[in-house]
N, CA, C and O atoms as a GROMACS GRO file, in nm:
protein
  260
    1HIS      N    1  10.993   9.573  11.053
    1HIS     CA    2  11.044   9.608  10.920
    1HIS      C    3  11.110   9.472  10.849
    1HIS      O    4  11.185   9.478  10.751
    2ALA      N    5  11.079   9.376  10.901
    2ALA     CA    6  11.119   9.294  10.792
    2ALA      C    7  11.016   9.245  10.739
    2ALA      O    8  11.027   9.122  10.732
    3SER      N    9  10.890   9.295  10.685
    3SER     CA   10  10.801   9.272  10.607
    3SER      C   11  10.821   9.340  10.518
    3SER      O   12  10.786   9.304  10.406
    4LEU      N   13  10.904   9.498  10.547
    4LEU     CA   14  10.923   9.591  10.416
    4LEU      C   15  11.047   9.510  10.378
    4LEU      O   16  11.033   9.464  10.264
    5ALA      N   17  11.131   9.486  10.418
    5ALA     CA   18  11.282   9.437  10.381
    5ALA      C   19  11.236   9.276  10.273
    5ALA      O   20  11.313   9.248  10.182
    6ALA      N   21  11.127   9.195  10.292
    6ALA     CA   22  11.090   9.101  10.246
    6ALA      C   23  11.037   9.124  10.132
    6ALA      O   24  11.031   9.036  10.046
    7SER      N   25  10.989   9.248  10.112
    7SER     CA   26  10.883   9.302   9.985
    7SER      C   27  10.954   9.337   9.863
    7SER      O   28  10.937   9.310   9.744
    8ARG      N   29  11.085   9.444   9.967
    8ARG     CA   30  11.153   9.454   9.820
    8ARG      C   31  11.251   9.411   9.814
    8ARG      O   32  11.337   9.476   9.754
    9SER      N   33  11.289   9.264   9.879
    9SER     CA   34  11.382   9.141   9.778
    9SER      C   35  11.317   9.130   9.736
    9SER      O   36  11.360   9.081   9.632
   10GLU      N   37  11.189   9.139   9.726
   10GLU     CA   38  11.159   9.024   9.596
   10GLU      C   39  11.125   9.082   9.490
   10GLU      O   40  11.130   9.032   9.378
   11LYS      N   41  11.083   9.208   9.522
   11LYS     CA   42  11.099   9.298   9.367
   11LYS      C   43  11.249   9.315   9.336
   11LYS      O   44  11.267   9.387   9.238
   12GLY      N   45  11.339   9.276   9.381
   12GLY     CA   46  11.484   9.233   9.372
   12GLY      C   47  11.582   9.414   9.365
   12GLY      O   48  11.652   9.465   9.277
   13THR      N   49  11.537   9.464   9.509
   13THR     CA   50  11.571   9.572   9.535
   13THR      C   51  11.685   9.577   9.664
   13THR      O   52  11.764   9.671   9.668
   14SER      N   53  11.686   9.489   9.748
   14SER     CA   54  11.742   9.457   9.794
   14SER      C   55  11.845   9.357   9.795
   14SER      O   56  11.838   9.249   9.735
   15VAL      N   57  11.948   9.399   9.870
   15VAL     CA   58  12.092   9.286   9.844
   15VAL      C   59  12.152   9.307   9.968
   15VAL      O   60  12.120   9.412  10.025
   16SER      N   61  12.230   9.233  10.024
   16SER     CA   62  12.347   9.258  10.081
   16SER      C   63  12.433   9.293  10.004
   16SER      O   64  12.439   9.303   9.882
   17SER      N   65  12.524   9.317  10.115
   17SER     CA   66  12.664   9.368  10.000
   17SER      C   67  12.806   9.267  10.001
   17SER      O   68  12.913   9.292   9.946
   18ARG      N   69  12.765   9.130  10.095
   18ARG     CA   70  12.881   8.984  10.074
   18ARG      C   71  12.755   8.917   9.973
   18ARG      O   72  12.732   8.813  10.036
   19SER      N   73  12.691   8.916   9.892
   19SER     CA   74  12.605   8.857   9.762
   19SER      C   75  12.636   8.956   9.691
   19SER      O   76  12.673   8.900   9.587
   20LEU      N   77  12.646   9.052   9.676
   20LEU     CA   78  12.700   9.145   9.587
   20LEU      C   79  12.832   9.052   9.481
   20LEU      O   80  12.836   8.980   9.381
   21GLY      N   81  12.890   9.090   9.544
   21GLY     CA   82  13.040   9.001   9.470
   21GLY      C   83  13.018   8.917   9.412
   21GLY      O   84  13.036   8.919   9.290
   22ALA      N   85  12.964   8.800   9.481
   22ALA     CA   86  12.980   8.676   9.447
   22ALA      C   87  12.849   8.668   9.344
   22ALA      O   88  12.873   8.591   9.251
   23ARG      N   89  12.737   8.720   9.337
   23ARG     CA   90  12.674   8.714   9.208
   23ARG      C   91  12.745   8.773   9.041
   23ARG      O   92  12.720   8.740   8.925
   24CYS      N   93  12.860   8.891   9.113
   24CYS     CA   94  12.867   8.972   9.002
   24CYS      C   95  12.971   8.872   8.932
   24CYS      O   96  12.984   8.851   8.811
   25ARG      N   97  13.042   8.814   9.037
   25ARG     CA   98  13.159   8.670   8.960
   25ARG      C   99  13.082   8.616   8.904
   25ARG      O  100  13.123   8.594   8.789
   26ASN      N  101  12.919   8.553   8.932
   26ASN     CA  102  12.868   8.377   8.884
   26ASN      C  103  12.780   8.482   8.747
   26ASN      O  104  12.768   8.414   8.645
   27SER      N  105  12.732   8.604   8.736
   27SER     CA  106  12.689   8.651   8.623
   27SER      C  107  12.765   8.696   8.564
   27SER      O  108  12.694   8.786   8.521
   28MET      N  109  12.906   8.724   8.497
   28MET     CA  110  12.946   8.765   8.385
   28MET      C  111  13.066   8.726   8.424
   28MET      O  112  13.082   8.729   8.546
   29PRO      N  113  13.211   8.668   8.320
   29PRO     CA  114  13.310   8.636   8.316
   29PRO      C  115  13.369   8.727   8.426
   29PRO      O  116  13.383   8.696   8.544
   30SER      N  117  13.405   8.856   8.363
   30SER     CA  118  13.458   8.991   8.409
   30SER      C  119  13.365   9.073   8.432
   30SER      O  120  13.289   9.088   8.336
   31CYS      N  121  13.333   9.147   8.547
   31CYS     CA  122  13.228   9.232   8.605
   31CYS      C  123  13.262   9.386   8.529
   31CYS      O  124  13.374   9.437   8.514
   32PRO      N  125  13.133   9.439   8.489
   32PRO     CA  126  13.152   9.593   8.427
   32PRO      C  127  13.211   9.704   8.544
   32PRO      O  128  13.261   9.660   8.647
   33ASP      N  129  13.199   9.870   8.517
   33ASP     CA  130  13.243   9.890   8.642
   33ASP      C  131  13.079   9.942   8.719
   33ASP      O  132  13.062   9.972   8.837
   34ASP      N  133  12.966   9.938   8.598
   34ASP     CA  134  12.850   9.938   8.708
   34ASP      C  135  12.866   9.823   8.794
   34ASP      O  136  12.965   9.753   8.774
   35PRO      N  137  12.794   9.795   8.875
   35PRO     CA  138  12.756   9.723   8.929
   35PRO      C  139  12.578   9.640   8.938
   35PRO      O  140  12.475   9.706   8.954
   36HIS      N  141  12.582   9.536   8.927
   36HIS     CA  142  12.500   9.482   8.881
   36HIS      C  143  12.463   9.329   8.912
   36HIS      O  144  12.547   9.251   8.957
   37ILE      N  145  12.312   9.288   8.880
   37ILE     CA  146  12.276   9.140   8.990
   37ILE      C  147  12.213   9.088   8.867
   37ILE      O  148  12.166   9.190   8.817
   38GLY      N  149  12.189   9.005   8.800
   38GLY     CA  150  12.093   9.000   8.687
   38GLY      C  151  12.086   9.086   8.623
   38GLY      O  152  12.183   9.154   8.588
   39ASN      N  153  11.948   9.110   8.584
   39ASN     CA  154  11.886   9.207   8.486
   39ASN      C  155  11.894   9.338   8.541
   39ASN      O  156  11.856   9.444   8.491
   40TYR      N  157  11.957   9.313   8.663
   40TYR     CA  158  11.941   9.481   8.770
   40TYR      C  159  12.049   9.542   8.740
   40TYR      O  160  12.160   9.490   8.732
   41ARG      N  161  12.020   9.656   8.720
   41ARG     CA  162  12.165   9.804   8.756
   41ARG      C  163  12.177   9.877   8.919
   41ARG      O  164  12.111   9.978   8.944
   42LEU      N  165  12.234   9.836   8.984
   42LEU     CA  166  12.245   9.936   9.114
   42LEU      C  167  12.297  10.082   9.085
   42LEU      O  168  12.403  10.138   9.057
   43LEU      N  169  12.180  10.107   9.106
   43LEU     CA  170  12.188  10.302   9.081
   43LEU      C  171  12.248  10.374   9.239
   43LEU      O  172  12.350  10.442   9.244
   44LYS      N  173  12.185  10.350   9.328
   44LYS     CA  174  12.216  10.419   9.439
   44LYS      C  175  12.175  10.318   9.577
   44LYS      O  176  12.100  10.224   9.553
   45THR      N  177  12.216  10.335   9.696
   45THR     CA  178  12.189  10.293   9.869
   45THR      C  179  12.082  10.408   9.910
   45THR      O  180  12.094  10.531   9.903
   46ILE      N  181  11.944  10.310   9.965
   46ILE     CA  182  11.830  10.396   9.958
   46ILE      C  183  11.824  10.368  10.141
   46ILE      O  184  11.742  10.431  10.208
   47GLY      N  185  11.917  10.270  10.205
   47GLY     CA  186  11.873  10.263  10.310
   47GLY      C  187  11.984  10.151  10.379
   47GLY      O  188  12.043  10.071  10.307
   48LYS      N  189  12.005  10.156  10.516
   48LYS     CA  190  12.130  10.015  10.502
   48LYS      C  191  12.092  10.027  10.692
   48LYS      O  192  12.061  10.130  10.751
   49GLY      N  193  12.102   9.928  10.734
   49GLY     CA  194  12.139   9.889  10.851
   49GLY      C  195  12.228   9.816  10.914
   49GLY      O  196  12.341   9.831  10.869
   50ASN      N  197  12.216   9.731  11.017
   50ASN     CA  198  12.339   9.682  11.066
   50ASN      C  199  12.390   9.510  10.962
   50ASN      O  200  12.491   9.442  10.984
   51PHE      N  201  12.298   9.486  10.870
   51PHE     CA  202  12.327   9.360  10.812
   51PHE      C  203  12.308   9.380  10.690
   51PHE      O  204  12.364   9.294  10.621
   52ALA      N  205  12.239   9.476  10.617
   52ALA     CA  206  12.255   9.537  10.476
   52ALA      C  207  12.251   9.652  10.459
   52ALA      O  208  12.253   9.747  10.538
   53LYS      N  209  12.246   9.644  10.321
   53LYS     CA  210  12.179   9.782  10.255
   53LYS      C  211  12.031   9.739  10.137
   53LYS      O  212  11.989   9.631  10.096
   54VAL      N  213  11.987   9.887  10.113
   54VAL     CA  214  11.877   9.860  10.045
   54VAL      C  215  11.902   9.929   9.885
   54VAL      O  216  11.884  10.046   9.849
   55LYS      N  217  11.924   9.874   9.849
   55LYS     CA  218  12.002   9.963   9.688
   55LYS      C  219  11.866   9.996   9.584
   55LYS      O  220  11.778   9.912   9.571
   56LEU      N  221  11.863  10.070   9.543
   56LEU     CA  222  11.774  10.163   9.434
   56LEU      C  223  11.866  10.054   9.323
   56LEU      O  224  11.984  10.020   9.326
   57ALA      N  225  11.742  10.017   9.220
   57ALA     CA  226  11.777   9.929   9.057
   57ALA      C  227  11.709   9.946   8.970
   57ALA      O  228  11.589   9.935   8.997
   58ARG      N  229  11.739   9.975   8.850
   58ARG     CA  230  11.663   9.971   8.756
   58ARG      C  231  11.662   9.826   8.645
   58ARG      O  232  11.768   9.803   8.587
   59HIS      N  233  11.577   9.759   8.627
   59HIS     CA  234  11.580   9.671   8.514
   59HIS      C  235  11.619   9.662   8.390
   59HIS      O  236  11.535   9.692   8.305
   60VAL      N  237  11.722   9.628   8.354
   60VAL     CA  238  11.842   9.709   8.235
   60VAL      C  239  11.708   9.677   8.124
   60VAL      O  240  11.665   9.782   8.076
   61LEU      N  241  11.655   9.584   8.087
   61LEU     CA  242  11.543   9.583   7.984
   61LEU      C  243  11.389   9.670   7.986
   61LEU      O  244  11.317   9.707   7.893
   62THR      N  245  11.380   9.680   8.095
   62THR     CA  246  11.235   9.754   8.060
   62THR      C  247  11.276   9.894   8.130
   62THR      O  248  11.190   9.981   8.112
   63GLY      N  249  11.401   9.941   8.215
   63GLY     CA  250  11.424  10.036   8.257
   63GLY      C  251  11.344  10.081   8.361
   63GLY      O  252  11.321  10.202   8.367
   64ARG      N  253  11.278   9.976   8.476
   64ARG     CA  254  11.192  10.015   8.541
   64ARG      C  255  11.271  10.019   8.670
   64ARG      O  256  11.367   9.942   8.674
   65GLU      N  257  11.249  10.087   8.764
   65GLU     CA  258  11.302  10.110   8.878
   65GLU      C  259  11.218  10.020   8.990
   65GLU      O  260  11.249  10.024   9.109
   0.00000   0.00000   0.00000
């Protein structure tokens, strides 16, 4: 499972709930209602485990999921 998680995190789809708040605060002065990380808008949770959640994300500029 570690290799699957690593490949997903390279694509920007894996996010821990702890890092979400810190990255959101650093990316913009005020966070919009829709959660985002960098150029990715988080859509829904597609998996979760003991330490993290895997989120489906869409790239804001290209629309690619």
